C-alpha positions in Angstrom: -70.2 -122.4 12.7 -70.5 -120.4 15.9 -72.2 -117.0 15.9 -71.5 -114.9 19.0 -74.3 -113.3 21.1 -73.3 -110.0 19.7 -73.9 -111.1 16.1 -77.1 -109.4 14.7 -80.3 -109.9 12.4 -79.6 -111.0 8.8 -80.1 -109.1 5.6 -79.3 -111.0 2.4 -79.1 -110.4 -1.4 -78.1 -112.8 -4.2 -77.4 -112.3 -7.8 -78.3 -114.6 -10.7 -76.0 -117.5 -11.3 -76.5 -118.2 -15.0 -73.0 -119.1 -16.3 -72.5 -122.5 -17.8 -69.3 -124.1 -16.7 -66.6 -125.3 -19.0 -66.5 -129.1 -19.5 -63.5 -131.0 -18.2 -62.0 -131.0 -21.7 -62.2 -127.2 -22.0 -60.9 -126.7 -18.5 -57.8 -128.9 -19.2 -56.7 -126.3 -21.8 -55.8 -124.0 -18.9 -52.4 -124.2 -17.2 -51.9 -126.7 -14.4 -53.5 -125.6 -11.2 -56.4 -123.6 -12.8 -59.9 -124.4 -11.6 -63.2 -124.3 -13.4 -64.7 -122.0 -10.6 -62.7 -119.5 -8.6 -64.6 -118.1 -5.6 -63.6 -114.7 -4.5 -64.4 -114.4 -0.8 -64.4 -111.0 0.9 -64.6 -111.2 4.7 -66.4 -108.8 7.0 -65.3 -106.0 9.3 -62.7 -107.2 11.8 -62.7 -110.7 10.3 -59.4 -110.1 8.5 -56.5 -107.7 8.6 -53.2 -107.6 10.4 -54.7 -107.5 14.0 -57.7 -109.7 13.4 -58.7 -113.3 12.6 -56.6 -115.1 10.0 -58.0 -115.2 6.5 -60.5 -118.0 6.1 -61.8 -117.7 9.7 -65.0 -116.2 10.9 -68.4 -116.3 9.3 -67.3 -116.5 5.7 -64.7 -119.1 6.5 -67.5 -121.3 8.1 -69.7 -121.2 5.0 -66.9 -121.7 2.4 -64.8 -124.3 4.3 -66.2 -127.2 2.3 -66.0 -125.6 -1.2 -62.4 -126.2 -2.4 -62.0 -129.2 -4.6 -60.1 -130.3 -7.8 -62.5 -128.0 -9.8 -63.2 -125.2 -7.3 -61.0 -122.9 -5.3 -61.7 -120.3 -2.7 -59.6 -117.1 -2.6 -59.9 -115.0 0.5 -59.3 -111.3 0.2 -57.2 -109.9 3.0 -57.7 -106.2 3.7 -57.7 -103.8 6.7 -61.4 -104.5 7.4 -61.9 -101.6 9.8 -64.8 -99.2 10.1 -64.2 -96.3 12.5 -62.1 -93.1 12.4 -60.0 -94.1 15.4 -59.0 -97.4 13.6 -56.4 -97.6 10.9 -58.9 -96.8 8.1 -62.5 -95.5 8.1 -65.2 -97.8 6.6 -65.1 -96.2 3.1 -61.3 -96.5 2.7 -61.3 -100.0 4.1 -64.0 -101.1 1.6 -62.2 -99.4 -1.2 -59.1 -101.4 -0.4 -61.2 -104.7 -0.4 -62.5 -103.9 -3.8 -59.1 -103.1 -5.3 -57.5 -106.2 -3.8 -60.4 -108.4 -5.0 -60.2 -107.0 -8.5 -56.4 -107.4 -8.6 -56.8 -111.1 -7.6 -59.5 -111.7 -10.2 -57.4 -110.0 -12.8 -54.3 -112.2 -11.9 -56.3 -115.4 -12.0 -58.1 -114.4 -15.2 -54.8 -113.8 -17.0 -53.4 -117.1 -15.8 -56.6 -119.2 -16.2 -58.5 -118.0 -19.3 -61.3 -120.6 -19.0 -62.0 -120.1 -15.2 -65.3 -118.6 -14.1 -65.7 -116.6 -10.9 -68.2 -116.3 -8.1 -68.0 -113.5 -5.6 -69.2 -113.9 -2.0 -69.0 -111.3 0.7 -70.0 -111.0 4.3 -70.8 -107.7 6.2 -68.4 -105.0 4.9 -67.2 -107.6 2.4 -70.8 -107.9 1.1 -70.8 -104.2 0.5 -67.5 -104.4 -1.3 -68.7 -107.4 -3.3 -71.8 -105.5 -4.5 -69.6 -102.5 -5.6 -67.2 -104.8 -7.4 -70.1 -106.6 -9.1 -71.4 -103.2 -10.2 -68.0 -102.3 -11.7 -67.9 -105.6 -13.5 -71.5 -105.1 -14.8 -70.6 -101.7 -16.2 -67.5 -102.9 -17.9 -65.2 -101.0 -15.6 -63.3 -104.0 -14.1 -60.5 -106.1 -15.5 -62.8 -109.1 -15.7 -65.9 -109.1 -17.9 -69.4 -110.0 -16.7 -69.4 -113.1 -18.9 -66.9 -114.7 -16.5 -68.9 -114.1 -13.3 -71.1 -117.0 -12.4 -72.7 -115.6 -9.3 -72.8 -113.1 -6.5 -73.7 -113.8 -2.8 -73.9 -111.0 -0.2 -74.8 -111.5 3.4 -74.7 -109.2 6.4 -75.5 -109.6 10.0 -76.8 -106.4 11.5 -78.1 -107.3 15.0 -78.7 -110.4 17.1 -78.7 -112.6 20.2 -77.6 -115.8 18.6 -76.3 -119.0 20.3 -74.3 -121.8 18.8 -76.0 -122.7 15.5 -73.7 -125.4 14.2 -76.2 -128.2 14.1 -79.1 -126.0 12.8 -76.9 -124.6 10.1 -76.0 -128.1 8.9 -79.6 -129.2 8.8 -81.0 -126.1 7.0 -78.1 -125.7 4.4 -78.3 -129.4 3.5 -82.0 -129.1 2.8 -81.6 -125.8 0.9 -78.9 -127.2 -1.3 -81.0 -130.2 -2.1 -83.9 -128.0 -3.1 -81.7 -125.9 -5.3 -80.5 -129.0 -7.2 -83.8 -130.7 -7.5 -86.1 -127.7 -7.6 -88.7 -129.2 -5.2 -89.7 -128.8 -1.6 -89.6 -132.5 -1.3 -85.9 -132.3 -1.8 -85.6 -129.8 1.0 -87.5 -132.1 3.3 -85.2 -135.0 2.4 -82.1 -133.0 3.1 -83.4 -131.6 6.3 -84.7 -134.9 7.7 -81.5 -136.7 6.7 -79.5 -134.2 8.8 -81.9 -134.4 11.7 -81.6 -138.2 11.7 -77.9 -138.0 11.7 -77.8 -135.5 14.6 -80.3 -137.5 16.6 -78.5 -140.8 16.1 -81.7 -142.6 15.4 -81.7 -144.8 12.3 -83.4 -143.0 9.4 -85.4 -146.0 8.5 -87.0 -146.1 11.9 -88.0 -142.5 11.9 -89.1 -142.6 8.3 -91.6 -145.3 9.2 -93.0 -143.2 11.9 -93.0 -139.8 10.2 -95.6 -138.7 7.7 -93.4 -138.3 4.7 -93.9 -139.3 1.0 -92.6 -142.6 -0.3 -90.1 -140.7 -2.5 -88.6 -138.8 0.5 -88.5 -142.0 2.6 -86.7 -143.9 -0.2 -84.2 -141.0 -0.5 -83.2 -140.8 3.1 -83.2 -144.5 3.9 -81.7 -146.0 0.7 -80.6 -143.0 -1.5 -83.1 -144.0 -4.1 -84.8 -142.0 -6.9 -84.0 -138.5 -8.0 -84.2 -137.2 -4.5 -81.8 -139.9 -3.3 -79.4 -139.0 -6.1 -79.4 -135.3 -5.1 -79.1 -136.1 -1.4 -76.2 -138.5 -2.0 -74.4 -135.8 -4.0 -74.9 -133.1 -1.3 -73.7 -135.4 1.5 -70.7 -136.4 -0.6 -70.0 -132.6 -1.2 -70.1 -132.0 2.5 -67.4 -134.7 2.9 -65.3 -133.5 0.0 -65.8 -136.8 -1.9 -65.7 -135.8 -5.6 -65.8 -139.4 -6.8 -69.0 -140.0 -5.0 -70.5 -136.7 -6.4 -69.6 -137.8 -9.9 -71.2 -141.2 -9.3 -74.5 -139.5 -8.9 -74.3 -137.9 -12.3 -73.8 -134.4 -10.9 -70.5 -132.5 -10.8 -68.7 -130.4 -8.2 -69.3 -127.1 -9.9 -73.1 -127.6 -10.1 -73.3 -128.6 -6.4 -71.0 -125.6 -5.4 -73.2 -123.1 -7.2 -76.3 -124.7 -5.6 -74.6 -124.2 -2.2 -73.8 -120.6 -3.0 -77.3 -119.9 -4.1 -78.6 -121.6 -0.9 -76.4 -119.6 1.6 -78.5 -116.4 1.8 -81.8 -118.1 2.5 -80.2 -120.7 4.8 -78.5 -118.0 6.9 -81.5 -115.8 7.2 -83.6 -118.8 8.2 -81.1 -119.8 10.9 -81.0 -116.3 12.3 -84.8 -116.0 12.3 -85.1 -119.3 14.0 -82.6 -118.7 16.8 -83.7 -115.1 17.3 -87.3 -116.3 17.9 -86.3 -119.0 20.3 
């Protein structure tokens, strides 16, 4: 993921992700092609539309690229995504179009796939639209009920001087997802260090022997052992789109995907804070 030098400081909000996903048996009752989790992704200003980047590019594309699987799909909302009076639509009209298009897509999927759950993720203007859409759903004004929405993630960049953060993003998001799954700071350490070792090219075992880390973290990053190792193995498998390897850890794709969604806001804000202070 590359953020330009004109990208700006991060503000983030995240809604609760409390839905329990259908089991494989329940999901199979849906027509062919239906997924357990349908992610509705609303890009930001100038990140979609007829004269802008293709849908799935830009910031939102970078953070959702690894999510599609046999049980999870990402649906990008294409709308005008403009903001100023001299453009095709002012901000309010553009955002309203995003909300309508997102709701129509959710309604279509909901009708075709009765067991599917939804997560909504938005960036910049898309985050604003996602928040308004979530409010409509919460007040019973949308075509999809609140019981079918598993989560909401909103992220906006407002100012910055940010350089290439590809490697830093990979390190921090891996650690953050591990922490979401295991619920411990040790899991974050394991995820972060494993990514650092990978980037440095130095064998994890060698660095683990020299670093002051707990035996549990060392076992996780060198041999994939213990609960931390199980979580770390699942997260790395998720990054590579290996659903078989994820299942072998005892976790499932939906669980890891939701952990990833929950980790995005904190990880993005941490990346921006880090590079801005550098």
